[in-house]
NULUM-987106 format. One record per residue (C-alpha): z, x, y; residue number from 1. Coordinates in steps of 0.5 Angstrom, whole numbers, plus 500, padded with zeros to 3 digits. Each point is the difference from the previous one (the first is absolute). Layout:
N
{{Z,X,Y},NUM}
...
//
This chain:
81
{{499,213,769},1}
{{503,495,505},2}
{{501,503,507},3}
{{508,499,502},4}
{{502,498,507},5}
{{504,505,503},6}
{{506,497,504},7}
{{500,501,507},8}
{{506,501,504},9}
{{497,498,507},10}
{{501,492,502},11}
{{496,496,505},12}
{{503,502,507},13}
{{502,507,499},14}
{{498,505,505},15}
{{496,506,497},16}
{{497,506,503},17}
{{494,503,496},18}
{{502,507,498},19}
{{494,503,496},20}
{{493,501,503},21}
{{496,493,498},22}
{{493,500,503},23}
{{497,493,502},24}
{{493,498,503},25}
{{502,493,502},26}
{{505,501,505},27}
{{498,495,506},28}
{{500,506,506},29}
{{497,505,495},30}
{{495,496,496},31}
{{495,504,496},32}
{{504,506,501},33}
{{505,504,496},34}
{{507,498,503},35}
{{506,503,497},36}
{{506,495,499},37}
{{505,506,499},38}
{{506,498,505},39}
{{498,493,502},40}
{{506,495,499},41}
{{499,493,498},42}
{{503,494,496},43}
{{500,499,493},44}
{{495,493,500},45}
{{500,499,493},46}
{{501,503,493},47}
{{495,498,495},48}
{{503,500,493},49}
{{497,493,497},50}
{{494,496,501},51}
{{501,492,499},52}
{{506,501,496},53}
{{497,506,496},54}
{{503,507,500},55}
{{495,505,503},56}
{{500,508,501},57}
{{496,501,506},58}
{{498,507,502},59}
{{503,499,507},60}
{{505,495,500},61}
{{503,500,507},62}
{{497,497,506},63}
{{502,502,506},64}
{{499,497,507},65}
{{499,504,506},66}
{{499,495,505},67}
{{494,496,498},68}
{{497,506,496},69}
{{503,500,492},70}
{{499,505,495},71}
{{502,501,493},72}
{{504,506,498},73}
{{503,503,494},74}
{{508,500,500},75}
{{500,507,500},76}
{{496,501,506},77}
{{505,496,504},78}
{{507,501,503},79}
{{505,495,502},80}
{{502,501,507},81}
//
């Protein structure tokens, strides 16, 4: 069964807030420690849906920039501001 890409309504440049508990371990100010991203606000940097012109279905398609730090999210973990 081939994976199908799910359309994402968010576009690069959209302001978003993390609306669910998402724990990361690579945050620059909390490196190596669990850091919950819930409530953080950032800007959609990219939406991954193709690679070299071929459709893909990534697990975490929305790349959000929080200053210099970027993280990947599912669409249901984010809310537009």
